[in-house]
PDB file with SEQRES, HELIX, SHEET and CRYST1 records, atoms N, CA, C and O in Angstrom:
SEQRES   1 A   87  MET THR LEU TYR TYR PHE ILE LYS LYS ARG PRO HIS LEU          
SEQRES   2 A   87  ILE TRP TYR THR LYS ASN TYR LYS GLY LEU THR ALA GLU          
SEQRES   3 A   87  ALA ILE VAL GLU ALA THR LEU ASN TYR GLY ASP TRP ASP          
SEQRES   4 A   87  ASP VAL GLN LYS LEU ILE GLY ILE LEU GLY VAL LYS LYS          
SEQRES   5 A   87  THR ALA MET ILE PHE LYS LYS ASN SER LEU HIS ARG ARG          
SEQRES   6 A   87  CYS ASN TYR ARG PRO GLU VAL LYS ASN TYR PHE GLN LEU          
SEQRES   7 A   87  TYR PHE LYS LYS ARG ALA ALA TYR ALA                          
HELIX    1 AA1 LEU A    3  LYS A    8  1                                   6    
HELIX    2 AA2 TYR A   20  GLY A   22  5                                   3    
HELIX    3 AA3 ALA A   25  TYR A   35  1                                  11    
HELIX    4 AA4 TRP A   38  LEU A   48  1                                  11    
HELIX    5 AA5 VAL A   50  SER A   61  1                                  12    
HELIX    6 AA6 PRO A   70  ARG A   83  1                                  14    
CRYST1    1.000    1.000    1.000  90.00  90.00  90.00 P 1           1          
ATOM      1  N   MET A   1      15.053  -5.078  -4.278  1.00  0.00           N  
ATOM      2  CA  MET A   1      14.569  -4.976  -2.909  1.00  0.00           C  
ATOM      3  C   MET A   1      13.269  -5.770  -2.793  1.00  0.00           C  
ATOM      4  O   MET A   1      12.431  -5.744  -3.694  1.00  0.00           O  
ATOM      5  N   THR A   2      13.118  -6.455  -1.703  1.00  0.00           N  
ATOM      6  CA  THR A   2      11.901  -7.218  -1.457  1.00  0.00           C  
ATOM      7  C   THR A   2      10.987  -6.430  -0.518  1.00  0.00           C  
ATOM      8  O   THR A   2      11.394  -5.441   0.092  1.00  0.00           O  
ATOM      9  N   LEU A   3       9.756  -6.892  -0.422  1.00  0.00           N  
ATOM     10  CA  LEU A   3       8.812  -6.243   0.494  1.00  0.00           C  
ATOM     11  C   LEU A   3       9.311  -6.298   1.931  1.00  0.00           C  
ATOM     12  O   LEU A   3       9.117  -5.356   2.699  1.00  0.00           O  
ATOM     13  N   TYR A   4       9.956  -7.406   2.291  1.00  0.00           N  
ATOM     14  CA  TYR A   4      10.479  -7.551   3.651  1.00  0.00           C  
ATOM     15  C   TYR A   4      11.492  -6.452   3.960  1.00  0.00           C  
ATOM     16  O   TYR A   4      11.398  -5.799   4.999  1.00  0.00           O  
ATOM     17  N   TYR A   5      12.453  -6.243   3.072  1.00  0.00           N  
ATOM     18  CA  TYR A   5      13.469  -5.213   3.311  1.00  0.00           C  
ATOM     19  C   TYR A   5      12.872  -3.808   3.218  1.00  0.00           C  
ATOM     20  O   TYR A   5      13.293  -2.893   3.926  1.00  0.00           O  
ATOM     21  N   PHE A   6      11.897  -3.653   2.342  1.00  0.00           N  
ATOM     22  CA  PHE A   6      11.218  -2.360   2.218  1.00  0.00           C  
ATOM     23  C   PHE A   6      10.586  -1.954   3.550  1.00  0.00           C  
ATOM     24  O   PHE A   6      10.791  -0.836   4.023  1.00  0.00           O  
ATOM     25  N   ILE A   7       9.823  -2.860   4.147  1.00  0.00           N  
ATOM     26  CA  ILE A   7       9.116  -2.511   5.384  1.00  0.00           C  
ATOM     27  C   ILE A   7      10.059  -2.515   6.582  1.00  0.00           C  
ATOM     28  O   ILE A   7       9.834  -1.776   7.540  1.00  0.00           O  
ATOM     29  N   LYS A   8      11.099  -3.321   6.546  1.00  0.00           N  
ATOM     30  CA  LYS A   8      12.067  -3.346   7.645  1.00  0.00           C  
ATOM     31  C   LYS A   8      12.796  -2.007   7.754  1.00  0.00           C  
ATOM     32  O   LYS A   8      13.165  -1.592   8.852  1.00  0.00           O  
ATOM     33  N   LYS A   9      13.005  -1.333   6.626  1.00  0.00           N  
ATOM     34  CA  LYS A   9      13.658  -0.021   6.635  1.00  0.00           C  
ATOM     35  C   LYS A   9      12.700   1.093   7.050  1.00  0.00           C  
ATOM     36  O   LYS A   9      13.126   2.224   7.283  1.00  0.00           O  
ATOM     37  N   ARG A  10      11.418   0.781   7.142  1.00  0.00           N  
ATOM     38  CA  ARG A  10      10.403   1.784   7.476  1.00  0.00           C  
ATOM     39  C   ARG A  10       9.529   1.306   8.639  1.00  0.00           C  
ATOM     40  O   ARG A  10       8.327   1.107   8.462  1.00  0.00           O  
ATOM     41  N   PRO A  11      10.112   1.121   9.816  1.00  0.00           N  
ATOM     42  CA  PRO A  11       9.323   0.601  10.946  1.00  0.00           C  
ATOM     43  C   PRO A  11       8.232   1.564  11.408  1.00  0.00           C  
ATOM     44  O   PRO A  11       7.295   1.144  12.086  1.00  0.00           O  
ATOM     45  N   HIS A  12       8.332   2.837  11.059  1.00  0.00           N  
ATOM     46  CA  HIS A  12       7.295   3.796  11.453  1.00  0.00           C  
ATOM     47  C   HIS A  12       5.970   3.530  10.737  1.00  0.00           C  
ATOM     48  O   HIS A  12       4.926   3.993  11.197  1.00  0.00           O  
ATOM     49  N   LEU A  13       5.989   2.800   9.631  1.00  0.00           N  
ATOM     50  CA  LEU A  13       4.751   2.478   8.926  1.00  0.00           C  
ATOM     51  C   LEU A  13       3.986   1.349   9.614  1.00  0.00           C  
ATOM     52  O   LEU A  13       2.755   1.319   9.594  1.00  0.00           O  
ATOM     53  N   ILE A  14       4.718   0.431  10.215  1.00  0.00           N  
ATOM     54  CA  ILE A  14       4.122  -0.720  10.900  1.00  0.00           C  
ATOM     55  C   ILE A  14       4.672  -0.729  12.318  1.00  0.00           C  
ATOM     56  O   ILE A  14       5.559  -1.521  12.636  1.00  0.00           O  
ATOM     57  N   TRP A  15       4.159   0.132  13.156  1.00  0.00           N  
ATOM     58  CA  TRP A  15       4.692   0.283  14.508  1.00  0.00           C  
ATOM     59  C   TRP A  15       4.159  -0.775  15.471  1.00  0.00           C  
ATOM     60  O   TRP A  15       4.687  -0.924  16.573  1.00  0.00           O  
ATOM     61  N   TYR A  16       3.136  -1.502  15.078  1.00  0.00           N  
ATOM     62  CA  TYR A  16       2.463  -2.415  15.988  1.00  0.00           C  
ATOM     63  C   TYR A  16       3.043  -3.823  15.986  1.00  0.00           C  
ATOM     64  O   TYR A  16       2.552  -4.683  16.718  1.00  0.00           O  
ATOM     65  N   THR A  17       4.076  -4.084  15.184  1.00  0.00           N  
ATOM     66  CA  THR A  17       4.697  -5.401  15.173  1.00  0.00           C  
ATOM     67  C   THR A  17       6.168  -5.288  14.794  1.00  0.00           C  
ATOM     68  O   THR A  17       6.582  -4.346  14.119  1.00  0.00           O  
ATOM     69  N   LYS A  18       6.928  -6.246  15.233  1.00  0.00           N  
ATOM     70  CA  LYS A  18       8.329  -6.358  14.811  1.00  0.00           C  
ATOM     71  C   LYS A  18       8.509  -7.573  13.906  1.00  0.00           C  
ATOM     72  O   LYS A  18       9.603  -7.817  13.397  1.00  0.00           O  
ATOM     73  N   ASN A  19       7.444  -8.326  13.709  1.00  0.00           N  
ATOM     74  CA  ASN A  19       7.476  -9.516  12.865  1.00  0.00           C  
ATOM     75  C   ASN A  19       7.208  -9.115  11.413  1.00  0.00           C  
ATOM     76  O   ASN A  19       6.122  -9.364  10.890  1.00  0.00           O  
ATOM     77  N   TYR A  20       8.178  -8.508  10.777  1.00  0.00           N  
ATOM     78  CA  TYR A  20       7.997  -8.000   9.425  1.00  0.00           C  
ATOM     79  C   TYR A  20       7.808  -9.115   8.402  1.00  0.00           C  
ATOM     80  O   TYR A  20       7.105  -8.933   7.408  1.00  0.00           O  
ATOM     81  N   LYS A  21       8.427 -10.261   8.638  1.00  0.00           N  
ATOM     82  CA  LYS A  21       8.277 -11.382   7.697  1.00  0.00           C  
ATOM     83  C   LYS A  21       6.871 -11.965   7.739  1.00  0.00           C  
ATOM     84  O   LYS A  21       6.442 -12.609   6.782  1.00  0.00           O  
ATOM     85  N   GLY A  22       6.160 -11.752   8.815  1.00  0.00           N  
ATOM     86  CA  GLY A  22       4.808 -12.269   8.946  1.00  0.00           C  
ATOM     87  C   GLY A  22       3.747 -11.379   8.316  1.00  0.00           C  
ATOM     88  O   GLY A  22       2.571 -11.742   8.293  1.00  0.00           O  
ATOM     89  N   LEU A  23       4.141 -10.231   7.812  1.00  0.00           N  
ATOM     90  CA  LEU A  23       3.179  -9.296   7.220  1.00  0.00           C  
ATOM     91  C   LEU A  23       2.835  -9.704   5.793  1.00  0.00           C  
ATOM     92  O   LEU A  23       3.690 -10.174   5.042  1.00  0.00           O  
ATOM     93  N   THR A  24       1.589  -9.518   5.439  1.00  0.00           N  
ATOM     94  CA  THR A  24       1.158  -9.800   4.073  1.00  0.00           C  
ATOM     95  C   THR A  24       1.413  -8.582   3.193  1.00  0.00           C  
ATOM     96  O   THR A  24       1.632  -7.475   3.684  1.00  0.00           O  
ATOM     97  N   ALA A  25       1.382  -8.807   1.897  1.00  0.00           N  
ATOM     98  CA  ALA A  25       1.524  -7.698   0.954  1.00  0.00           C  
ATOM     99  C   ALA A  25       0.386  -6.702   1.155  1.00  0.00           C  
ATOM    100  O   ALA A  25       0.586  -5.495   1.015  1.00  0.00           O  
ATOM    101  N   GLU A  26      -0.803  -7.198   1.482  1.00  0.00           N  
ATOM    102  CA  GLU A  26      -1.954  -6.327   1.702  1.00  0.00           C  
ATOM    103  C   GLU A  26      -1.717  -5.378   2.874  1.00  0.00           C  
ATOM    104  O   GLU A  26      -2.042  -4.194   2.792  1.00  0.00           O  
ATOM    105  N   ALA A  27      -1.155  -5.894   3.956  1.00  0.00           N  
ATOM    106  CA  ALA A  27      -0.883  -5.058   5.131  1.00  0.00           C  
ATOM    107  C   ALA A  27       0.181  -4.009   4.828  1.00  0.00           C  
ATOM    108  O   ALA A  27       0.084  -2.873   5.292  1.00  0.00           O  
ATOM    109  N   ILE A  28       1.185  -4.381   4.061  1.00  0.00           N  
ATOM    110  CA  ILE A  28       2.258  -3.445   3.724  1.00  0.00           C  
ATOM    111  C   ILE A  28       1.752  -2.359   2.784  1.00  0.00           C  
ATOM    112  O   ILE A  28       2.094  -1.189   2.953  1.00  0.00           O  
ATOM    113  N   VAL A  29       0.944  -2.729   1.797  1.00  0.00           N  
ATOM    114  CA  VAL A  29       0.371  -1.729   0.884  1.00  0.00           C  
ATOM    115  C   VAL A  29      -0.514  -0.766   1.663  1.00  0.00           C  
ATOM    116  O   VAL A  29      -0.418   0.448   1.479  1.00  0.00           O  
ATOM    117  N   GLU A  30      -1.367  -1.289   2.522  1.00  0.00           N  
ATOM    118  CA  GLU A  30      -2.268  -0.435   3.305  1.00  0.00           C  
ATOM    119  C   GLU A  30      -1.492   0.548   4.177  1.00  0.00           C  
ATOM    120  O   GLU A  30      -1.809   1.738   4.204  1.00  0.00           O  
ATOM    121  N   ALA A  31      -0.490   0.065   4.879  1.00  0.00           N  
ATOM    122  CA  ALA A  31       0.299   0.934   5.756  1.00  0.00           C  
ATOM    123  C   ALA A  31       1.062   1.979   4.957  1.00  0.00           C  
ATOM    124  O   ALA A  31       1.154   3.133   5.375  1.00  0.00           O  
ATOM    125  N   THR A  32       1.603   1.592   3.824  1.00  0.00           N  
ATOM    126  CA  THR A  32       2.380   2.531   3.012  1.00  0.00           C  
ATOM    127  C   THR A  32       1.489   3.612   2.422  1.00  0.00           C  
ATOM    128  O   THR A  32       1.851   4.788   2.441  1.00  0.00           O  
ATOM    129  N   LEU A  33       0.334   3.232   1.899  1.00  0.00           N  
ATOM    130  CA  LEU A  33      -0.558   4.234   1.308  1.00  0.00           C  
ATOM    131  C   LEU A  33      -1.128   5.161   2.377  1.00  0.00           C  
ATOM    132  O   LEU A  33      -1.299   6.355   2.129  1.00  0.00           O  
ATOM    133  N   ASN A  34      -1.422   4.635   3.551  1.00  0.00           N  
ATOM    134  CA  ASN A  34      -1.985   5.459   4.626  1.00  0.00           C  
ATOM    135  C   ASN A  34      -0.957   6.348   5.305  1.00  0.00           C  
ATOM    136  O   ASN A  34      -1.240   7.512   5.585  1.00  0.00           O  
ATOM    137  N   TYR A  35       0.229   5.823   5.574  1.00  0.00           N  
ATOM    138  CA  TYR A  35       1.179   6.526   6.439  1.00  0.00           C  
ATOM    139  C   TYR A  35       2.501   6.891   5.774  1.00  0.00           C  
ATOM    140  O   TYR A  35       3.283   7.658   6.336  1.00  0.00           O  
ATOM    141  N   GLY A  36       2.756   6.359   4.598  1.00  0.00           N  
ATOM    142  CA  GLY A  36       4.026   6.636   3.933  1.00  0.00           C  
ATOM    143  C   GLY A  36       4.008   7.956   3.193  1.00  0.00           C  
ATOM    144  O   GLY A  36       2.953   8.554   2.979  1.00  0.00           O  
ATOM    145  N   ASP A  37       5.199   8.403   2.802  1.00  0.00           N  
ATOM    146  CA  ASP A  37       5.276   9.596   1.966  1.00  0.00           C  
ATOM    147  C   ASP A  37       5.320   9.162   0.496  1.00  0.00           C  
ATOM    148  O   ASP A  37       5.264   7.971   0.193  1.00  0.00           O  
ATOM    149  N   TRP A  38       5.420  10.125  -0.400  1.00  0.00           N  
ATOM    150  CA  TRP A  38       5.354   9.828  -1.825  1.00  0.00           C  
ATOM    151  C   TRP A  38       6.511   8.928  -2.268  1.00  0.00           C  
ATOM    152  O   TRP A  38       6.323   8.061  -3.121  1.00  0.00           O  
ATOM    153  N   ASP A  39       7.694   9.120  -1.704  1.00  0.00           N  
ATOM    154  CA  ASP A  39       8.835   8.274  -2.048  1.00  0.00           C  
ATOM    155  C   ASP A  39       8.591   6.827  -1.623  1.00  0.00           C  
ATOM    156  O   ASP A  39       8.954   5.898  -2.344  1.00  0.00           O  
ATOM    157  N   ASP A  40       7.983   6.637  -0.468  1.00  0.00           N  
ATOM    158  CA  ASP A  40       7.651   5.281  -0.015  1.00  0.00           C  
ATOM    159  C   ASP A  40       6.676   4.614  -0.982  1.00  0.00           C  
ATOM    160  O   ASP A  40       6.840   3.447  -1.335  1.00  0.00           O  
ATOM    161  N   VAL A  41       5.671   5.358  -1.401  1.00  0.00           N  
ATOM    162  CA  VAL A  41       4.672   4.816  -2.330  1.00  0.00           C  
ATOM    163  C   VAL A  41       5.336   4.442  -3.652  1.00  0.00           C  
ATOM    164  O   VAL A  41       5.056   3.379  -4.205  1.00  0.00           O  
ATOM    165  N   GLN A  42       6.204   5.297  -4.157  1.00  0.00           N  
ATOM    166  CA  GLN A  42       6.867   5.013  -5.428  1.00  0.00           C  
ATOM    167  C   GLN A  42       7.794   3.803  -5.323  1.00  0.00           C  
ATOM    168  O   GLN A  42       7.877   3.010  -6.262  1.00  0.00           O  
ATOM    169  N   LYS A  43       8.482   3.651  -4.213  1.00  0.00           N  
ATOM    170  CA  LYS A  43       9.343   2.471  -4.018  1.00  0.00           C  
ATOM    171  C   LYS A  43       8.496   1.205  -3.932  1.00  0.00           C  
ATOM    172  O   LYS A  43       8.866   0.171  -4.488  1.00  0.00           O  
ATOM    173  N   LEU A  44       7.372   1.282  -3.245  1.00  0.00           N  
ATOM    174  CA  LEU A  44       6.471   0.134  -3.149  1.00  0.00           C  
ATOM    175  C   LEU A  44       5.969  -0.262  -4.535  1.00  0.00           C  
ATOM    176  O   LEU A  44       5.955  -1.445  -4.876  1.00  0.00           O  
ATOM    177  N   ILE A  45       5.560   0.709  -5.325  1.00  0.00           N  
ATOM    178  CA  ILE A  45       5.094   0.432  -6.682  1.00  0.00           C  
ATOM    179  C   ILE A  45       6.234  -0.142  -7.525  1.00  0.00           C  
ATOM    180  O   ILE A  45       6.003  -0.995  -8.382  1.00  0.00           O  
ATOM    181  N   GLY A  46       7.452   0.319  -7.285  1.00  0.00           N  
ATOM    182  CA  GLY A  46       8.606  -0.227  -7.985  1.00  0.00           C  
ATOM    183  C   GLY A  46       8.844  -1.692  -7.660  1.00  0.00           C  
ATOM    184  O   GLY A  46       9.306  -2.449  -8.514  1.00  0.00           O  
ATOM    185  N   ILE A  47       8.537  -2.096  -6.447  1.00  0.00           N  
ATOM    186  CA  ILE A  47       8.725  -3.487  -6.027  1.00  0.00           C  
ATOM    187  C   ILE A  47       7.593  -4.370  -6.550  1.00  0.00           C  
ATOM    188  O   ILE A  47       7.843  -5.413  -7.153  1.00  0.00           O  
ATOM    189  N   LEU A  48       6.360  -3.953  -6.319  1.00  0.00           N  
ATOM    190  CA  LEU A  48       5.201  -4.780  -6.676  1.00  0.00           C  
ATOM    191  C   LEU A  48       4.719  -4.564  -8.106  1.00  0.00           C  
ATOM    192  O   LEU A  48       4.142  -5.466  -8.714  1.00  0.00           O  
ATOM    193  N   GLY A  49       4.948  -3.396  -8.631  1.00  0.00           N  
ATOM    194  CA  GLY A  49       4.369  -3.032  -9.915  1.00  0.00           C  
ATOM    195  C   GLY A  49       3.060  -2.300  -9.691  1.00  0.00           C  
ATOM    196  O   GLY A  49       2.363  -2.536  -8.704  1.00  0.00           O  
ATOM    197  N   VAL A  50       2.738  -1.422 -10.603  1.00  0.00           N  
ATOM    198  CA  VAL A  50       1.547  -0.587 -10.420  1.00  0.00           C  
ATOM    199  C   VAL A  50       0.269  -1.420 -10.489  1.00  0.00           C  
ATOM    200  O   VAL A  50      -0.674  -1.149  -9.745  1.00  0.00           O  
ATOM    201  N   LYS A  51       0.213  -2.427 -11.360  1.00  0.00           N  
ATOM    202  CA  LYS A  51      -1.017  -3.217 -11.487  1.00  0.00           C  
ATOM    203  C   LYS A  51      -1.280  -4.057 -10.238  1.00  0.00           C  
ATOM    204  O   LYS A  51      -2.414  -4.131  -9.765  1.00  0.00           O  
ATOM    205  N   LYS A  52      -0.237  -4.687  -9.705  1.00  0.00           N  
ATOM    206  CA  LYS A  52      -0.432  -5.504  -8.502  1.00  0.00           C  
ATOM    207  C   LYS A  52      -0.782  -4.631  -7.303  1.00  0.00           C  
ATOM    208  O   LYS A  52      -1.648  -4.991  -6.505  1.00  0.00           O  
ATOM    209  N   THR A  53      -0.117  -3.487  -7.171  1.00  0.00           N  
ATOM    210  CA  THR A  53      -0.434  -2.570  -6.077  1.00  0.00           C  
ATOM    211  C   THR A  53      -1.878  -2.095  -6.198  1.00  0.00           C  
ATOM    212  O   THR A  53      -2.597  -2.020  -5.202  1.00  0.00           O  
ATOM    213  N   ALA A  54      -2.300  -1.776  -7.413  1.00  0.00           N  
ATOM    214  CA  ALA A  54      -3.677  -1.329  -7.646  1.00  0.00           C  
ATOM    215  C   ALA A  54      -4.676  -2.431  -7.324  1.00  0.00           C  
ATOM    216  O   ALA A  54      -5.727  -2.160  -6.742  1.00  0.00           O  
ATOM    217  N   MET A  55      -4.364  -3.670  -7.694  1.00  0.00           N  
ATOM    218  CA  MET A  55      -5.278  -4.781  -7.402  1.00  0.00           C  
ATOM    219  C   MET A  55      -5.425  -4.989  -5.899  1.00  0.00           C  
ATOM    220  O   MET A  55      -6.529  -5.220  -5.407  1.00  0.00           O  
ATOM    221  N   ILE A  56      -4.316  -4.908  -5.171  1.00  0.00           N  
ATOM    222  CA  ILE A  56      -4.373  -5.055  -3.713  1.00  0.00           C  
ATOM    223  C   ILE A  56      -5.185  -3.917  -3.105  1.00  0.00           C  
ATOM    224  O   ILE A  56      -6.029  -4.150  -2.240  1.00  0.00           O  
ATOM    225  N   PHE A  57      -4.937  -2.695  -3.552  1.00  0.00           N  
ATOM    226  CA  PHE A  57      -5.681  -1.537  -3.049  1.00  0.00           C  
ATOM    227  C   PHE A  57      -7.173  -1.691  -3.335  1.00  0.00           C  
ATOM    228  O   PHE A  57      -8.003  -1.485  -2.450  1.00  0.00           O  
ATOM    229  N   LYS A  58      -7.507  -2.051  -4.563  1.00  0.00           N  
ATOM    230  CA  LYS A  58      -8.916  -2.165  -4.941  1.00  0.00           C  
ATOM    231  C   LYS A  58      -9.616  -3.236  -4.106  1.00  0.00           C  
ATOM    232  O   LYS A  58     -10.729  -3.027  -3.624  1.00  0.00           O  
ATOM    233  N   LYS A  59      -8.957  -4.379  -3.940  1.00  0.00           N  
ATOM    234  CA  LYS A  59      -9.546  -5.474  -3.160  1.00  0.00           C  
ATOM    235  C   LYS A  59      -9.848  -5.028  -1.731  1.00  0.00           C  
ATOM    236  O   LYS A  59     -10.912  -5.333  -1.192  1.00  0.00           O  
ATOM    237  N   ASN A  60      -8.919  -4.312  -1.126  1.00  0.00           N  
ATOM    238  CA  ASN A  60      -9.098  -3.876   0.263  1.00  0.00           C  
ATOM    239  C   ASN A  60     -10.042  -2.689   0.390  1.00  0.00           C  
ATOM    240  O   ASN A  60     -10.718  -2.554   1.410  1.00  0.00           O  
ATOM    241  N   SER A  61     -10.102  -1.838  -0.608  1.00  0.00           N  
ATOM    242  CA  SER A  61     -10.917  -0.624  -0.488  1.00  0.00           C  
ATOM    243  C   SER A  61     -12.382  -0.849  -0.841  1.00  0.00           C  
ATOM    244  O   SER A  61     -13.212   0.026  -0.597  1.00  0.00           O  
ATOM    245  N   LEU A  62     -12.712  -1.997  -1.409  1.00  0.00           N  
ATOM    246  CA  LEU A  62     -14.106  -2.269  -1.771  1.00  0.00           C  
ATOM    247  C   LEU A  62     -14.981  -2.614  -0.572  1.00  0.00           C  
ATOM    248  O   LEU A  62     -16.206  -2.512  -0.643  1.00  0.00           O  
ATOM    249  N   HIS A  63     -14.362  -3.016   0.516  1.00  0.00           N  
ATOM    250  CA  HIS A  63     -15.132  -3.350   1.712  1.00  0.00           C  
ATOM    251  C   HIS A  63     -15.796  -2.091   2.271  1.00  0.00           C  
ATOM    252  O   HIS A  63     -15.252  -0.989   2.199  1.00  0.00           O  
ATOM    253  N   ARG A  64     -16.964  -2.291   2.816  1.00  0.00           N  
ATOM    254  CA  ARG A  64     -17.682  -1.147   3.388  1.00  0.00           C  
ATOM    255  C   ARG A  64     -16.866  -0.486   4.491  1.00  0.00           C  
ATOM    256  O   ARG A  64     -16.785   0.739   4.573  1.00  0.00           O  
ATOM    257  N   ARG A  65     -16.270  -1.307   5.328  1.00  0.00           N  
ATOM    258  CA  ARG A  65     -15.384  -0.796   6.381  1.00  0.00           C  
ATOM    259  C   ARG A  65     -13.962  -1.165   6.000  1.00  0.00           C  
ATOM    260  O   ARG A  65     -13.574  -2.331   6.065  1.00  0.00           O  
ATOM    261  N   CYS A  66     -13.208  -0.189   5.612  1.00  0.00           N  
ATOM    262  CA  CYS A  66     -11.807  -0.446   5.278  1.00  0.00           C  
ATOM    263  C   CYS A  66     -10.933   0.482   6.117  1.00  0.00           C  
ATOM    264  O   CYS A  66     -11.423   1.435   6.723  1.00  0.00           O  
ATOM    265  N   ASN A  67      -9.659   0.196   6.142  1.00  0.00           N  
ATOM    266  CA  ASN A  67      -8.746   0.957   6.989  1.00  0.00           C  
ATOM    267  C   ASN A  67      -8.107   2.145   6.284  1.00  0.00           C  
ATOM    268  O   ASN A  67      -7.285   2.843   6.878  1.00  0.00           O  
ATOM    269  N   TYR A  68      -8.466   2.383   5.044  1.00  0.00           N  
ATOM    270  CA  TYR A  68      -7.918   3.548   4.350  1.00  0.00           C  
ATOM    271  C   TYR A  68      -8.652   4.806   4.807  1.00  0.00           C  
ATOM    272  O   TYR A  68      -9.878   4.820   4.909  1.00  0.00           O  
ATOM    273  N   ARG A  69      -7.892   5.848   5.076  1.00  0.00           N  
ATOM    274  CA  ARG A  69      -8.514   7.130   5.405  1.00  0.00           C  
ATOM    275  C   ARG A  69      -9.267   7.621   4.160  1.00  0.00           C  
ATOM    276  O   ARG A  69      -8.837   7.338   3.042  1.00  0.00           O  
ATOM    277  N   PRO A  70     -10.369   8.341   4.324  1.00  0.00           N  
ATOM    278  CA  PRO A  70     -11.185   8.748   3.174  1.00  0.00           C  
ATOM    279  C   PRO A  70     -10.406   9.512   2.105  1.00  0.00           C  
ATOM    280  O   PRO A  70     -10.595   9.273   0.912  1.00  0.00           O  
ATOM    281  N   GLU A  71      -9.535  10.429   2.522  1.00  0.00           N  
ATOM    282  CA  GLU A  71      -8.785  11.202   1.528  1.00  0.00           C  
ATOM    283  C   GLU A  71      -7.748  10.345   0.808  1.00  0.00           C  
ATOM    284  O   GLU A  71      -7.463  10.565  -0.369  1.00  0.00           O  
ATOM    285  N   VAL A  72      -7.188   9.375   1.511  1.00  0.00           N  
ATOM    286  CA  VAL A  72      -6.225   8.449   0.900  1.00  0.00           C  
ATOM    287  C   VAL A  72      -6.947   7.546  -0.092  1.00  0.00           C  
ATOM    288  O   VAL A  72      -6.470   7.322  -1.205  1.00  0.00           O  
ATOM    289  N   LYS A  73      -8.088   7.036   0.316  1.00  0.00           N  
ATOM    290  CA  LYS A  73      -8.877   6.165  -0.558  1.00  0.00           C  
ATOM    291  C   LYS A  73      -9.279   6.898  -1.833  1.00  0.00           C  
ATOM    292  O   LYS A  73      -9.153   6.346  -2.926  1.00  0.00           O  
ATOM    293  N   ASN A  74      -9.756   8.119  -1.709  1.00  0.00           N  
ATOM    294  CA  ASN A  74     -10.163   8.893  -2.872  1.00  0.00           C  
ATOM    295  C   ASN A  74      -8.975   9.172  -3.797  1.00  0.00           C  
ATOM    296  O   ASN A  74      -9.075   8.990  -5.010  1.00  0.00           O  
ATOM    297  N   TYR A  75      -7.867   9.607  -3.227  1.00  0.00           N  
ATOM    298  CA  TYR A  75      -6.695   9.939  -4.041  1.00  0.00           C  
ATOM    299  C   TYR A  75      -6.208   8.725  -4.830  1.00  0.00           C  
ATOM    300  O   TYR A  75      -5.973   8.816  -6.035  1.00  0.00           O  
ATOM    301  N   PHE A  76      -6.056   7.591  -4.147  1.00  0.00           N  
ATOM    302  CA  PHE A  76      -5.497   6.429  -4.834  1.00  0.00           C  
ATOM    303  C   PHE A  76      -6.505   5.755  -5.760  1.00  0.00           C  
ATOM    304  O   PHE A  76      -6.095   5.058  -6.688  1.00  0.00           O  
ATOM    305  N   GLN A  77      -7.792   5.936  -5.546  1.00  0.00           N  
ATOM    306  CA  GLN A  77      -8.763   5.478  -6.543  1.00  0.00           C  
ATOM    307  C   GLN A  77      -8.538   6.232  -7.849  1.00  0.00           C  
ATOM    308  O   GLN A  77      -8.513   5.634  -8.924  1.00  0.00           O  
ATOM    309  N   LEU A  78      -8.377   7.543  -7.749  1.00  0.00           N  
ATOM    310  CA  LEU A  78      -8.127   8.355  -8.942  1.00  0.00           C  
ATOM    311  C   LEU A  78      -6.762   8.038  -9.550  1.00  0.00           C  
ATOM    312  O   LEU A  78      -6.638   7.923 -10.769  1.00  0.00           O  
ATOM    313  N   TYR A  79      -5.750   7.898  -8.714  1.00  0.00           N  
ATOM    314  CA  TYR A  79      -4.388   7.625  -9.185  1.00  0.00           C  
ATOM    315  C   TYR A  79      -4.322   6.296  -9.940  1.00  0.00           C  
ATOM    316  O   TYR A  79      -3.800   6.234 -11.053  1.00  0.00           O  
ATOM    317  N   PHE A  80      -4.852   5.238  -9.329  1.00  0.00           N  
ATOM    318  CA  PHE A  80      -4.767   3.930  -9.966  1.00  0.00           C  
ATOM    319  C   PHE A  80      -5.707   3.824 -11.163  1.00  0.00           C  
ATOM    320  O   PHE A  80      -5.433   3.065 -12.093  1.00  0.00           O  
ATOM    321  N   LYS A  81      -6.790   4.558 -11.155  1.00  0.00           N  
ATOM    322  CA  LYS A  81      -7.675   4.562 -12.318  1.00  0.00           C  
ATOM    323  C   LYS A  81      -6.932   5.099 -13.536  1.00  0.00           C  
ATOM    324  O   LYS A  81      -7.102   4.601 -14.649  1.00  0.00           O  
ATOM    325  N   LYS A  82      -6.118   6.106 -13.314  1.00  0.00           N  
ATOM    326  CA  LYS A  82      -5.355   6.693 -14.418  1.00  0.00           C  
ATOM    327  C   LYS A  82      -4.119   5.862 -14.753  1.00  0.00           C  
ATOM    328  O   LYS A  82      -3.829   5.634 -15.928  1.00  0.00           O  
ATOM    329  N   ARG A  83      -3.394   5.410 -13.744  1.00  0.00           N  
ATOM    330  CA  ARG A  83      -2.106   4.738 -13.963  1.00  0.00           C  
ATOM    331  C   ARG A  83      -2.225   3.252 -14.272  1.00  0.00           C  
ATOM    332  O   ARG A  83      -1.443   2.724 -15.062  1.00  0.00           O  
ATOM    333  N   ALA A  84      -3.183   2.574 -13.668  1.00  0.00           N  
ATOM    334  CA  ALA A  84      -3.256   1.123 -13.822  1.00  0.00           C  
ATOM    335  C   ALA A  84      -4.481   0.676 -14.607  1.00  0.00           C  
ATOM    336  O   ALA A  84      -4.586  -0.490 -14.987  1.00  0.00           O  
ATOM    337  N   ALA A  85      -5.390   1.580 -14.845  1.00  0.00           N  
ATOM    338  CA  ALA A  85      -6.628   1.275 -15.569  1.00  0.00           C  
ATOM    339  C   ALA A  85      -7.308   0.034 -14.988  1.00  0.00           C  
ATOM    340  O   ALA A  85      -7.710  -0.867 -15.724  1.00  0.00           O  
ATOM    341  N   TYR A  86      -7.432  -0.001 -13.653  1.00  0.00           N  
ATOM    342  CA  TYR A  86      -8.029  -1.165 -12.999  1.00  0.00           C  
ATOM    343  C   TYR A  86      -9.529  -1.033 -12.859  1.00  0.00           C  
ATOM    344  O   TYR A  86     -10.217  -2.034 -12.660  1.00  0.00           O  
ATOM    345  N   ALA A  87     -10.052   0.177 -12.957  1.00  0.00           N  
ATOM    346  CA  ALA A  87     -11.482   0.363 -12.702  1.00  0.00           C  
ATOM    347  C   ALA A  87     -12.244   0.625 -13.977  1.00  0.00           C  
ATOM    348  O   ALA A  87     -13.461   0.805 -13.943  1.00  0.00           O  
TER     349      ALA A  87                                                      
END                                                                             
């Protein structure tokens, strides 16, 4: 499965556009971590791999103003620290 098909099957994660092919991996990771359920997150990690998903998350979450909800940001910082050893 590709990222395109992953997000196309989950339009509730990206409700603001129908141009799924125009979405970046960063936008898909952000939407999935913020609004997806655990199965969505696991499928995303299965497609990208835990290290790449962690790198995208870390890059986006380091900004002072990021779009991750505080509880999501905290949870996935801990999760990826243990699973991907990125930090």
